[in-house]
C-alpha positions in Angstrom: 0.0 0.0 0.0 1.4 3.5 -1.1 1.0 6.1 1.6 0.9 9.8 1.0 1.3 12.2 3.9 0.1 15.8 3.6 1.5 17.6 6.6 2.1 21.3 5.9 5.4 22.4 7.6 4.3 24.2 10.9 6.3 23.8 14.1 3.1 23.8 16.1 2.0 20.5 14.6 5.4 18.8 14.7 4.3 16.4 17.4 2.1 14.8 14.7 5.1 13.4 12.9 4.9 10.3 15.2 1.8 9.3 13.2 3.8 8.5 10.1 7.4 8.1 11.4 7.6 4.3 11.1 5.8 3.7 7.8 7.1 4.1 4.2 5.5 7.1 2.8 5.7 10.1 0.4 5.6 13.4 2.3 4.3 16.7 1.2 5.4 19.2 3.7 5.9 22.3 1.5 3.8 24.4 -0.7 2.9 22.6 -4.0 0.2 23.3 -6.6 -3.2 21.7 -6.2 -2.6 19.8 -9.5 0.6 18.3 -8.0 -1.3 17.2 -4.9 -4.2 15.7 -6.8 -1.7 13.8 -9.0 0.0 12.3 -5.9 -3.3 11.5 -4.3 -4.3 9.5 -7.5 -1.0 7.6 -7.2 -1.3 6.5 -3.6 -3.8 4.1 -1.8 -3.7 5.7 1.7 -3.7 9.4 2.4 -2.8 10.9 5.7 -3.6 14.5 6.4 -2.3 16.3 9.4 -2.3 19.9 10.6 -4.6 22.8 11.2 -8.0 23.0 9.5 -11.6 23.5 9.8 -14.7 21.8 8.2 -13.6 23.5 5.0 -10.3 21.6 4.7 -6.6 21.3 5.7 -4.9 24.7 6.0 -1.3 25.7 5.3 0.7 28.2 3.6 -2.1 30.8 4.0 -4.6 28.8 2.0 -6.5 25.6 2.1 -4.2 22.9 0.9 -7.0 20.3 0.8 -10.6 21.5 0.3 -13.8 20.6 -1.5 -12.1 20.6 -4.9 -10.0 17.6 -3.9 -12.9 15.4 -2.8 -13.2 13.5 -6.2 -9.6 12.6 -5.9 -10.0 11.3 -2.4 -12.9 9.0 -3.0 -12.1 5.3 -2.8 -8.9 6.1 -0.7 -8.1 4.9 2.8 -8.0 8.3 4.8 -6.5 9.2 8.1 -7.0 12.8 9.1 -5.8 14.5 12.3 -6.9 18.2 12.1 -6.2 20.4 15.1 
């Protein structure tokens, strides 16, 4: 199973790194385009999203990194979300 971790770089959420520390994964922890995120989501079976957010999505880099436009790519994926 290929795992993608989306964890925007933010020292206030560094404690969440333990969630994925011991599993093989691809990490997005920097600002990338929405099209890049969607391509990576398509290429992975499990998506782990960690960080700050709201009912509107995962926040990072002064924008929503994951929001309603990503939903169609997240369907049929195993999801783990820890939003604080």
